[in-house]
C-alpha positions in Angstrom: 109.9 143.0 88.2 108.4 141.0 91.1 110.2 141.1 94.4 111.7 137.8 95.6 109.5 136.0 98.0 110.5 136.3 101.7 111.4 133.2 103.6 108.2 132.1 105.2 108.3 129.9 108.3 105.6 127.3 108.6 103.6 127.1 111.8 105.2 125.0 114.5 103.4 122.0 115.9 103.3 121.6 119.6 101.3 119.6 122.1 100.6 120.1 125.8 102.3 117.7 128.2 99.2 117.2 130.3 96.2 115.2 129.0 92.7 116.2 129.5 92.0 113.4 131.9 94.9 114.5 134.1 93.6 118.1 134.0 90.1 116.9 135.0 91.5 114.8 137.8 93.3 117.9 139.2 90.3 120.2 138.9 87.9 117.6 140.5 90.0 117.0 143.7 87.6 117.6 146.6 88.8 119.0 150.0 87.6 117.3 153.2 85.2 120.2 153.8 83.6 119.6 150.4 83.4 116.0 151.1 81.7 116.8 154.4 79.2 119.1 152.6 78.4 116.7 149.9 78.1 113.6 152.1 75.1 113.7 154.4 76.4 110.7 156.4 79.7 112.5 157.1 80.0 113.1 160.9 83.2 115.0 160.9 86.9 114.4 161.4 88.2 115.0 164.8 91.7 115.6 163.4 90.6 118.8 161.6 91.2 122.2 163.2 88.3 123.9 165.1 86.2 126.6 163.8 87.9 129.3 165.9 91.3 128.4 164.4 89.9 128.4 160.9 88.5 131.9 161.3 91.8 133.2 162.5 93.6 131.6 159.5 91.1 133.2 157.1 91.6 136.6 158.5 95.4 136.2 158.2 95.1 135.1 154.6 92.9 138.2 153.7 95.4 140.5 155.2 98.3 138.9 153.3 96.4 139.0 150.1 95.7 142.7 150.4 99.3 143.6 151.3 100.7 141.5 148.5 98.2 142.7 145.9 96.7 139.3 145.6 93.1 138.6 144.8 90.7 138.1 147.6 88.7 135.0 147.8 85.7 136.9 146.6 87.5 138.0 143.5 88.7 134.5 143.0 85.1 133.4 143.3 84.1 135.8 140.7 86.8 134.5 138.4 85.6 131.0 138.9 82.1 132.2 138.0 83.3 133.9 135.0 85.4 130.9 133.7 82.4 128.9 132.4 81.3 132.0 130.5 84.6 132.1 128.4 84.3 131.0 124.9 85.0 127.3 124.2 87.4 126.4 121.4 85.8 126.7 118.0 85.3 123.7 115.8 88.2 124.9 113.6 90.7 125.0 116.5 89.6 121.6 117.7 90.0 120.1 114.2 93.4 121.9 113.7 94.7 120.3 116.9 93.5 116.9 115.8 95.3 117.3 112.4 98.5 118.3 114.3 98.4 114.9 115.9 97.2 113.0 112.7 98.3 115.1 109.8 97.5 112.5 107.0 93.7 112.8 107.0 92.4 114.1 103.6 88.8 114.3 104.8 89.8 116.3 107.9 91.8 118.8 105.8 88.9 119.3 103.4 86.6 120.0 106.4 89.2 122.4 107.9 89.3 124.3 104.7 85.5 124.5 104.5 85.4 125.9 108.1 88.0 128.5 107.4 86.4 129.7 104.2 83.0 129.8 105.8 84.3 132.0 108.6 86.0 134.3 106.0 89.0 135.5 108.2 91.9 135.9 105.8 94.5 135.1 108.5 92.8 131.9 109.4 92.6 131.0 105.7 96.3 131.6 105.3 97.1 129.4 108.3 94.8 126.6 107.0 96.3 126.5 103.5 99.9 126.9 104.7 99.5 124.0 107.0 97.8 121.9 104.4 100.5 122.6 101.8 103.2 121.8 104.4 101.8 118.2 104.6 100.7 118.0 100.9 103.1 120.2 98.9 102.5 120.8 95.1 98.8 119.9 95.4 97.5 122.1 92.6 93.9 122.1 93.6 94.8 123.5 97.1 97.1 126.0 95.6 94.5 127.3 93.2 91.9 127.5 95.9 94.5 129.4 98.1 95.3 131.8 95.2 91.7 132.6 94.6 91.6 134.5 97.9 94.2 137.0 96.8 93.1 137.9 93.2 91.6 141.2 94.3 93.6 144.3 93.0 94.9 145.2 96.4 96.2 141.6 97.1 98.1 141.0 93.8 101.6 141.3 95.3 100.8 138.4 97.7 99.3 136.4 94.9 102.5 136.9 92.8 104.6 135.8 95.8 102.5 132.6 95.9 102.8 132.1 92.2 106.6 132.2 92.5 106.6 129.6 95.2 104.2 127.2 93.6 105.3 127.4 90.0 108.9 126.6 90.8 108.4 122.9 91.1 104.9 122.2 89.8 104.4 120.0 86.8 100.6 120.3 86.9 98.7 121.9 83.9 95.8 123.3 85.8 98.1 125.5 88.0 99.9 126.8 84.9 96.7 127.5 83.2 95.5 129.4 86.2 98.8 131.4 86.2 98.4 132.3 82.4 94.8 133.4 83.1 96.2 135.7 85.8 98.9 137.0 83.4 96.4 137.9 80.7 94.2 139.6 83.3 96.8 142.0 84.5 98.4 142.6 81.1 95.7 143.9 78.9 97.4 146.7 77.0 99.0 146.2 73.6 102.3 147.1 74.9 102.3 144.2 77.3 101.8 141.5 74.6 105.4 140.6 74.7 105.2 139.8 78.4 102.1 137.6 77.8 104.0 135.8 74.9 107.0 135.1 77.2 104.7 133.7 79.9 103.2 131.3 77.3 106.6 130.2 76.2 107.8 129.7 79.7 104.7 127.6 80.6 105.0 125.5 77.5 108.7 124.9 78.1 107.7 123.4 81.5 104.4 121.5 80.8 104.1 121.6 77.0 104.6 117.9 76.6 101.7 117.1 78.9 98.7 115.5 77.3 96.4 118.0 79.0 98.2 121.1 77.8 96.4 121.2 74.5 94.2 124.0 75.7 97.3 126.1 76.5 98.6 125.5 73.0 95.3 126.4 71.5 95.1 129.6 73.6 98.6 130.6 72.6 97.7 130.1 68.9 94.6 132.2 69.3 96.6 134.9 71.1 99.1 135.1 68.3 96.4 135.2 65.7 94.7 138.1 67.5 97.9 140.2 67.3 97.6 143.4 65.1 100.2 144.1 62.4 100.8 147.3 60.5 103.5 146.3 58.0 104.1 143.4 55.7 107.2 142.4 57.7 105.2 142.3 60.9 102.6 140.1 59.1 105.3 137.8 57.9 106.8 137.5 61.4 103.3 136.8 62.8 102.8 134.0 60.2 106.2 132.5 61.0 105.5 132.5 64.7 102.1 130.7 64.1 103.7 128.1 61.9 106.4 127.3 64.5 103.9 126.9 67.3 101.6 124.7 65.1 104.5 122.6 64.0 105.5 122.0 67.7 102.0 121.2 68.8 101.0 118.6 66.2 104.0 116.4 67.1 102.9 116.1 70.7 100.1 113.6 71.8 97.7 116.3 73.0 94.0 115.7 73.5 93.2 118.2 70.7 96.0 117.2 68.4 93.6 116.3 65.5 91.9 119.6 65.7 95.2 121.4 65.7 96.3 119.4 62.7 93.1 120.4 60.9 93.7 124.0 61.7 97.3 123.8 60.6 96.3 122.4 57.2 93.7 125.2 56.7 96.3 127.8 57.8 99.0 126.5 55.4 96.6 126.2 52.5 95.5 129.8 53.0 99.0 131.0 52.6 100.4 128.8 49.8 99.0 125.5 48.7 102.4 124.3 47.2 104.4 124.9 50.3 101.5 123.6 52.4 101.7 120.2 50.7 105.4 120.0 51.5 105.0 121.1 55.1 102.2 118.7 55.7 104.0 115.7 54.1 107.0 116.4 56.3 105.0 116.5 59.5 102.7 113.7 58.7 104.8 110.8 60.2 105.3 112.7 63.5 101.6 113.6 63.6 100.6 110.0 63.0 103.0 108.8 65.7 101.5 111.4 68.2 98.0 110.1 67.4 99.0 106.6 68.0 100.8 107.5 71.2 97.8 109.5 72.4 95.6 106.4 72.3 98.0 104.4 74.3 98.5 107.3 76.7 94.8 107.5 77.3 94.6 103.7 78.1 97.5 104.2 80.6 96.3 107.3 82.3 92.6 106.3 82.6 92.9 104.2 85.8 95.6 106.6 87.2 93.5 109.7 87.4 89.8 108.7 88.2 87.3 111.6 88.3 87.3 113.5 91.7 84.4 113.0 94.0 81.6 115.5 94.3 82.3 118.5 96.5 80.0 119.5 99.4 80.8 123.2 98.9 81.1 125.6 95.9 84.9 125.1 96.0 86.1 121.9 94.1 87.1 119.0 96.1 90.8 118.9 97.1 92.4 115.7 96.1 94.9 114.8 98.8 96.8 111.5 98.5 95.9 109.0 101.3 98.3 107.0 103.2 98.8 103.5 101.8 97.2 100.4 103.3 98.6 98.1 100.4 95.3 96.4 99.7 94.6 94.8 96.4 93.3 98.0 94.8 96.3 100.0 95.9 98.8 97.4 94.8 97.0 97.4 91.4 97.3 101.1 91.3 101.0 101.1 92.1 101.5 98.5 89.4 99.7 100.6 86.9 101.9 103.6 87.7 105.0 101.5 87.3 103.9 100.2 84.0 103.1 103.7 82.8 106.5 105.1 84.0 108.3 102.3 82.2 106.3 102.9 79.1 107.4 106.6 79.1 111.0 105.7 79.6 110.8 103.4 76.6 110.5 106.6 74.3 107.2 105.8 72.6 107.4 109.1 70.6 110.8 107.8 69.2 112.6 111.0 69.9 116.0 111.2 68.2 119.3 112.0 69.9 119.1 115.6 68.8 115.8 115.9 70.8 117.1 114.0 73.9 116.5 117.1 76.0 112.9 117.1 75.1 112.6 113.4 76.1 114.3 114.0 79.4 112.0 117.0 80.1 108.9 114.9 79.3 109.9 111.9 81.5 110.9 114.3 84.3 107.5 115.9 84.3 105.9 112.5 84.4 107.9 111.4 87.4 107.0 114.7 89.2 103.4 114.1 88.7 103.7 110.6 90.0 105.5 111.7 93.1 102.7 114.2 93.8 99.9 111.7 93.1 101.6 108.7 94.9 103.4 110.8 97.6 103.4 108.1 100.2 104.6 105.2 98.1 108.4 105.0 98.5 108.7 102.8 95.4 107.7 105.6 93.1 110.2 107.9 94.7 112.9 105.3 94.2 112.1 104.8 90.6 112.3 108.6 90.1 115.7 108.6 91.8 117.1 105.7 89.8 116.0 107.3 86.5 117.3 110.7 87.3 120.6 109.4 88.5 121.0 107.3 85.3 120.5 110.6 83.3 123.7 112.0 84.9 121.9 114.3 87.3 123.2 113.3 90.7 122.1 116.6 92.5 118.6 116.3 91.3 118.5 112.6 92.2 119.8 113.5 95.7 117.0 116.1 96.0 114.4 113.5 95.0 115.6 111.2 97.8 115.4 114.1 100.3 111.9 115.0 99.3 110.9 111.3 99.4 112.3 110.9 103.0 110.3 114.0 104.1 107.2 112.5 102.7 108.0 109.0 104.1 110.0 109.4 107.3 109.9 105.7 108.0 110.8 104.4 104.6 113.7 101.9 104.8 114.1 102.0 101.0 114.7 105.7 100.6 116.9 106.1 103.7 119.2 103.2 102.7 119.4 104.6 99.1 120.2 108.1 100.5 122.9 106.8 102.8 124.5 104.7 100.0 124.5 107.7 97.7 126.1 110.0 100.3 128.7 107.3 101.2 129.7 107.1 97.6 130.1 110.9 97.7 132.3 110.6 100.9 129.8 112.5 102.9 130.3 110.3 106.0 129.0 112.9 108.5 125.7 113.2 106.6 125.3 109.4 106.5 125.9 109.2 110.3 123.3 112.0 110.9 120.8 110.3 108.6 121.1 106.9 110.4 120.8 108.6 113.8 117.7 110.5 112.8 116.1 107.4 111.2 116.7 105.4 114.4 115.1 108.1 116.5 112.0 108.1 114.3 111.7 104.3 114.4 112.4 104.3 118.2 109.5 106.7 118.8 107.3 104.5 116.6 108.2 101.5 118.7 107.5 103.3 121.9 104.1 104.4 120.6 103.3 100.8 119.5 104.4 99.4 122.9 102.1 101.9 124.7 99.2 100.7 122.5 100.0 97.1 123.1 100.3 97.6 126.9 97.0 99.5 127.1 95.2 96.8 125.1 96.8 94.0 127.2 97.1 95.3 130.7 97.9 91.9 132.0 101.1 91.7 129.9 104.2 93.9 129.7 106.4 93.3 126.7 109.9 94.4 126.2 109.5 94.3 122.4 110.8 90.8 121.6 107.7 89.0 122.9 109.2 88.3 126.4 107.0 89.0 129.4 109.1 91.0 131.9 108.5 93.2 135.0 107.3 96.7 134.3 109.9 98.3 136.5 113.0 96.9 134.8 113.3 97.9 131.2 115.5 95.6 129.1 118.7 97.3 128.1 122.1 96.4 126.7 124.4 98.8 128.6 126.7 97.8 131.4 124.2 98.8 134.1 121.3 96.8 132.5 123.3 93.6 131.7 123.0 92.3 135.3 119.3 93.0 135.3 119.0 91.2 132.0 121.0 88.3 133.3 118.7 87.9 136.3 115.6 88.1 134.2 117.0 85.5 131.8 118.1 83.2 134.6 114.7 83.3 136.1 113.2 82.4 132.7 115.7 79.6 132.4 114.5 78.2 135.7 110.8 78.7 135.4 110.2 78.6 131.6 107.8 81.6 131.2 104.7 80.8 129.2 105.0 81.2 125.5 101.5 82.8 125.3 101.9 86.3 123.9 99.5 89.3 123.8 97.7 89.7 120.5 100.0 92.3 119.0 103.3 91.3 120.5 104.2 89.6 117.2 103.8 92.9 115.4 106.0 94.5 118.0 108.6 91.8 117.6 108.6 92.2 113.8 109.1 95.9 114.1 111.9 95.4 116.5 113.7 93.1 114.0 113.3 95.7 111.3 114.7 98.2 113.7 117.7 96.0 114.2 118.3 95.9 110.4 119.0 99.6 110.5 121.5 99.2 113.3 123.2 96.4 111.2 123.4 98.7 108.1 124.8 101.4 110.3 127.4 99.0 111.6 128.3 98.0 108.1 128.7 101.5 106.9 131.0 102.4 109.9 133.2 99.4 109.3 133.6 99.8 105.5 133.7 103.6 105.3 135.6 104.3 108.5 137.4 101.6 110.5 136.8 98.9 113.1 137.0 101.5 115.9 134.1 103.5 114.4 132.2 100.2 114.0 132.7 99.3 117.6 131.5 102.7 118.7 128.3 102.3 116.7 127.8 98.9 118.2 128.3 100.3 121.7 125.4 102.7 121.0 123.3 99.8 119.8 124.0 97.9 123.0 122.6 100.8 125.1 119.4 100.9 123.1 116.6 98.9 124.7 115.1 98.0 121.4 118.1 96.4 119.9 117.3 92.8 118.9 119.7 89.8 119.1 120.4 90.0 115.3 122.6 93.0 115.9 124.8 91.1 118.4 125.2 88.2 115.8 126.0 90.6 113.0 128.6 92.4 115.1 130.2 89.2 116.2 130.5 87.8 112.7 131.9 91.1 111.5 134.6 90.9 114.1 135.3 87.3 113.1 135.6 88.1 109.4 137.2 91.5 109.5 139.5 91.4 112.6 142.4 89.2 111.6 144.0 89.6 115.1 142.0 87.8 117.6 138.7 88.2 115.8 137.4 84.8 117.0 137.9 85.7 120.7 136.2 89.1 120.3 133.3 87.4 118.4 132.9 84.9 121.2 132.8 87.6 123.8 130.1 89.5 121.8 128.0 86.3 121.7 128.4 85.8 125.5 127.3 89.4 126.1 124.3 88.8 123.8 123.5 85.6 125.7 123.1 87.5 128.9 120.3 89.5 127.4 118.8 87.1 124.9 119.4 83.7 126.6 115.8 82.8 126.2 115.9 83.4 122.4 116.3 79.9 120.9 117.4 81.3 117.5 120.2 83.3 119.1 121.4 80.3 121.1 121.4 78.2 117.8 123.4 80.8 116.1 126.0 81.0 118.9 126.3 77.2 119.0 126.7 77.0 115.2 129.4 79.6 115.3 131.4 77.7 118.0 131.1 74.5 115.9 132.2 76.3 112.7 135.4 77.7 114.4 136.1 74.2 115.7 135.8 75.3 119.4 134.4 71.9 120.6 134.9 72.5 124.3 133.0 75.8 124.4 130.4 74.5 122.1 129.8 71.5 124.4 129.7 73.7 127.5 127.2 76.1 125.8 124.9 73.2 124.9 125.0 71.7 128.4 124.4 75.2 129.9 121.3 76.1 127.9 119.7 72.8 127.0 117.9 72.6 130.4 116.6 76.2 130.1 114.1 75.4 127.4 111.1 73.2 127.3 111.4 70.0 125.2 109.4 71.4 122.4 111.5 74.6 122.2 114.7 72.7 122.7 114.3 70.3 119.8 116.3 72.4 117.3 119.2 72.4 119.8 119.1 68.7 120.3 119.0 68.2 116.5 121.9 70.6 115.9 124.1 69.0 118.5 123.2 65.5 117.4 124.2 66.2 113.8 127.6 67.4 115.1 128.1 64.3 117.3 127.0 62.0 114.5 129.5 63.5 112.0 132.5 64.3 114.2 132.0 62.5 117.6 132.7 58.9 118.5 130.2 56.2 118.6 130.0 56.1 122.4 129.2 59.8 122.6 126.5 59.5 119.9 124.9 56.5 121.7 124.9 58.4 125.0 123.3 61.5 123.3 120.6 59.3 121.7 119.8 57.9 125.1 119.3 61.4 126.6 117.2 62.3 123.6 115.1 59.3 124.1 114.5 60.3 127.7 113.4 63.8 126.6 111.3 62.5 123.7 110.0 59.0 124.7 107.6 58.9 121.7 110.3 59.0 119.1 111.0 55.5 117.7 114.6 54.2 117.9 114.9 53.7 114.2 114.4 57.3 113.6 117.7 58.3 115.4 119.5 55.4 114.0 118.6 56.4 110.4 119.5 60.0 111.0 122.9 58.9 112.3 123.5 57.3 108.9 122.2 60.1 106.7 124.4 62.6 104.9 123.3 65.7 102.9 119.7 64.5 102.7 120.6 61.0 101.4 118.6 58.6 103.5 119.4 55.2 102.1 117.7 53.3 105.0 114.3 55.0 104.3 114.7 54.7 100.5 115.9 51.1 100.2 115.2 49.2 103.4 112.0 50.7 104.4 110.7 50.9 100.8 110.1 54.6 100.5 111.6 54.8 97.0 109.5 51.9 95.8 106.3 53.0 97.5 106.6 56.4 96.0 106.3 55.0 92.5 103.2 52.8 93.2 99.9 54.0 91.9 97.4 55.6 94.2 95.1 52.5 94.3 97.7 50.4 96.2 97.7 52.4 99.4 96.4 55.3 101.3 96.6 58.6 99.6 97.7 60.4 102.8 100.5 57.8 103.4 101.8 58.1 99.8 101.7 61.8 100.0 103.9 61.9 103.1 106.2 59.3 101.5 106.7 61.4 98.4 107.6 64.4 100.5 110.0 62.6 102.8 113.7 63.0 101.9 116.0 63.5 104.8 114.5 61.7 107.8 112.0 59.1 108.9 109.8 61.3 110.9 106.9 61.4 108.6 106.9 57.6 108.2 106.8 57.0 111.9 104.1 59.7 112.3 102.0 58.1 109.6 102.5 54.6 111.1 101.2 55.8 114.5 98.2 57.6 113.1 95.0 55.7 112.2 94.2 56.1 108.6 91.0 55.3 106.8 91.3 53.0 103.8 89.7 54.5 100.6 87.1 52.4 98.7 88.5 50.1 96.1 88.8 51.8 92.8 88.0 50.5 89.4 91.1 49.0 87.9 92.5 50.6 84.7 92.6 48.9 81.3 95.5 46.9 80.1 96.3 49.5 77.6 96.4 52.2 80.3 98.8 50.1 82.4 100.9 49.5 79.4 101.2 53.2 78.7 101.9 54.1 82.3 105.6 53.6 81.9 105.8 55.4 78.6 106.6 59.0 77.8 103.2 60.4 79.1 103.7 61.3 82.7 100.3 63.0 83.1 98.6 59.7 83.9 100.3 59.3 87.3 98.5 58.8 90.6 96.6 61.8 92.0 98.1 63.7 95.0 96.1 64.4 98.1 94.7 67.9 98.3 96.0 69.6 101.5 93.6 71.2 103.9 93.9 75.0 103.8 94.2 75.2 107.6 97.1 72.7 108.0 100.6 73.0 106.7 102.0 70.3 104.4 103.4 67.2 106.1 107.0 68.2 105.4 106.5 71.7 106.8 105.1 70.2 109.9 108.1 68.0 110.3 110.5 70.9 109.8 108.7 73.0 112.3 108.6 70.3 114.9 112.2 69.2 114.5 114.1 72.3 113.5 112.0 75.0 115.0 110.8 78.2 113.1 112.8 79.3 110.0 115.9 81.1 110.9 117.1 84.4 109.5 120.7 84.9 108.4 122.6 88.1 108.7 126.0 86.6 107.9 127.9 83.6 109.3 131.1 81.7 109.0 131.5 80.0 105.7 131.9 76.4 106.7 128.9 76.3 109.0 126.5 78.0 106.6 127.8 76.3 103.4 127.1 72.9 104.9 123.5 73.9 105.7 123.0 75.5 102.3 124.2 72.3 100.5 121.8 70.2 102.5 118.9 72.4 101.7 119.8 72.7 98.0 120.2 68.9 97.8 116.9 68.3 99.5 115.2 70.8 97.2 116.6 69.2 94.1 115.6 65.7 95.2 112.1 67.0 95.9 111.8 68.6 92.4 113.2 65.5 90.8 110.6 63.3 92.6 107.6 65.4 91.6 105.4 63.6 89.2 102.8 65.2 87.0 99.4 63.8 88.1 95.8 63.9 86.9 92.6 63.7 88.9 91.4 60.2 89.6 88.4 60.4 87.4 90.5 61.6 84.4 93.0 58.9 85.0 90.3 56.2 84.9 88.7 57.6 81.8 92.0 57.7 80.0 92.5 54.1 81.0 89.2 53.1 79.5 90.0 54.5 76.0 90.9 51.9 73.4 94.3 51.7 71.9 95.2 53.6 68.7 95.4 50.3 66.7 91.7 49.6 67.2 90.7 52.8 65.3 89.5 51.8 61.8 87.7 55.0 60.7 88.8 57.5 57.9 92.0 59.4 58.5 91.7 63.1 57.6 94.4 65.3 56.3 95.1 68.1 58.7 95.7 70.8 56.2 92.5 70.1 54.4 90.6 70.1 57.7 92.1 73.4 58.8 91.4 75.0 55.4 87.7 73.8 55.6 87.4 75.5 59.1 89.0 78.7 57.9 86.7 79.0 54.9 83.5 78.2 56.8 81.1 81.1 57.3 79.3 81.0 60.7 75.8 82.6 60.4 75.1 85.4 62.9 72.9 84.8 65.8 70.8 88.0 64.9 70.0 86.9 61.4 66.7 85.3 60.5 66.9 81.6 60.8 67.2 79.8 57.4 64.3 77.5 56.8 65.2 73.8 56.8 65.9 72.3 53.4 63.4 70.1 51.7 63.9 66.4 52.4 65.8 64.5 49.7 65.1 61.1 48.4 67.3 58.4 50.0 70.7 58.0 48.4 71.5 54.4 47.4 74.5 52.9 49.2 77.7 53.1 47.3 78.9 50.2 45.3 82.1 48.5 46.6 84.9 48.4 44.2 87.4 45.8 43.8 90.2 48.0 45.1 89.5 47.2 48.7 86.9 46.7 51.4 85.8 48.8 54.3 84.4 52.3 54.3 84.3 54.5 51.1 87.0 57.1 50.8 86.0 60.5 52.3 85.0 63.4 50.2 87.5 66.2 50.6 85.6 68.8 48.5 84.6 72.1 50.0 81.4 72.2 52.1 78.5 73.8 50.3 76.0 73.9 53.1 72.7 72.0 53.5 71.5 70.9 50.1 74.8 72.1 48.6 76.8 70.4 45.8 75.1 69.8 42.6 71.7 70.2 44.2 71.9 74.0 43.9 71.6 74.8 47.7 72.9 78.0 49.3 76.7 78.2 49.2 78.4 79.4 52.4 
């Protein structure tokens, strides 16, 4: 028996704290004496000690060095001279350090393996492969290359230890085939045939359902055939074993299933033709199903396993999965894998319930291969987790999530799924530890991104949300940093910092918002799994985090409002106020706070907040605030207050026409009767394109809840299109019928500019706002407005045709003017179905001889007009009674 493998610790990864530039700067510091020596124009420094004093100090230093067993200056000089002669780091060491910093580099790992194998040091080879397999576990090509170095007789124990490690979780056929080759190599005596047979059975139980395992099945059959027997009973046992293996193999979609079927038929006929017929007829349906599935399997797996690139050395190329960039090719590859996995789950081999274990084993192996090949795609791991959990294997599903998180430490999908699963198992401490670790990883990623942004844009210093702040005062949410944040925000209120951002600040802001989502999920877990006290403790930690975005404050405030029945409104208001101290220059946060106060009917504080913050933003940024407060005054305020507010808005936005505000004051849930009826929008939208400008009609069709697009279009010069040709009377008559495709054409939007309605929304309401939860009344009103507007837009959409097609259809005559023959559809379709189309490669048929002219038909007394059509079958050129070639 083999000894159990010892616990092997992987090599730790460490980095020096001092960069090479810092080291060089320390080494290259020159003393004043060296400066004087190097600079010919240096005339000396009168503040330096005299030569007599320097000699006395040197003598004292030499005495101290000798008594203290220190090296003399001469010895130090010798060391300095010997230092350049020391060996520089080898190329392997340099590349190894680089891979510690950037481990996901397939080309770098292949080069590192080549360097180690070229040098031939067995310890360095071990280090290389162990480090590689730590980053890319279960990579069979690397495992086989690693094992090849220990297949000498003296190194078999270490090879067996590696086999035990690798085979435990490997679903790959090539590694198992390599293992069987090793087993047959070390077990050559007849007495060890039983061990070899068990090794084959063990391998086939793990990977026997794989399409590429056909060679292993064939080798096993040949191994059984080669067994020697001495008695009739042993021969019968041998034949039964062969029959069982054959019957198992021909029901699996293997690459060589047809050859195995042919061998089985020969084998059965050689024993007994009568029983052979029975066995083959019983197995025929399963074999035919396996053949059919094999063809489908080959179509699925073709694009998933492309041929490996050529290797630059004698060793085969190591395929290491690259990190995803999510380009078009990678997205197509992920889609192909998902399609294949779903196809395998659909049970294409039609296993019965009694064979459910075989089906589960097959799909499990497929998912393991997918996780190895697509290691850095969290979606594949999640699919494996969902399927495994649905099969009633929660422990295996949990291990899949753990392995996926190790491969993808920044995956939101896998971490959230793991936390929910552990929460359902009441493992609250594990959930807390997972959230804390995940936040640490994302925080380090944000710090690294901030360093890159600051180095690329030295003139800016971003705190992560896109705000430009001082470098010496990091933004924070703790008690000590709130005052600094208030000062910074007040200064931005007074001076209105420029909105221009460094090129990559938007990426940093997006990452920060994603980071905030993790805090919000953490807060939700603490509230529902523990209590409000635990939730407040987690929120307190989030406030002390400098990367926490404003969404976390809003989520915490709304959670207090909805879940705290005793004074939740007051606590929520205080959280909003604390957030306002730090995020007072975030227009979206201020809008959320204002909307919350309006929803809880706190008019006094809402009015005070509006008056406090409205002067802190520029007119363009403050427009959503004006719009929100105006909507509240129009609906629930008095007329005098609404008129005063309109006067203030007119002072801030003098270009807005008065009718716009008046119409908005009399609009409800997107119903703008003034625009539709008094200004003619509803009528103008139904007019044909020839009656007005295409751009004006396009803006009219898109306008539903305000008059801004109308006023914008009226102030902008538009060029009148040329007069188009009028449509025919029949086209005009059919325009109102049930054929909507003949409507006016819509203007094609330029790719670089948003649609008119989108420009209006951005100008009046600001950028789209995210929702992390809000009071029911406030958000329900907004949702009803948006749904109503969307419905109106969909109802107003008309199917249109290009202008040329519309004109052409209008020129067509009416159906009543057609006086030609009317064909029966069935006969026409029969004629087309029976027609024989000559091949393009055939020799052209010579043209038929000209026929004498046929006299015109004689009109009968049954009626005038054209003669009735001939519905007989077409007989080709010169066909009919003239004896031509019949098609």
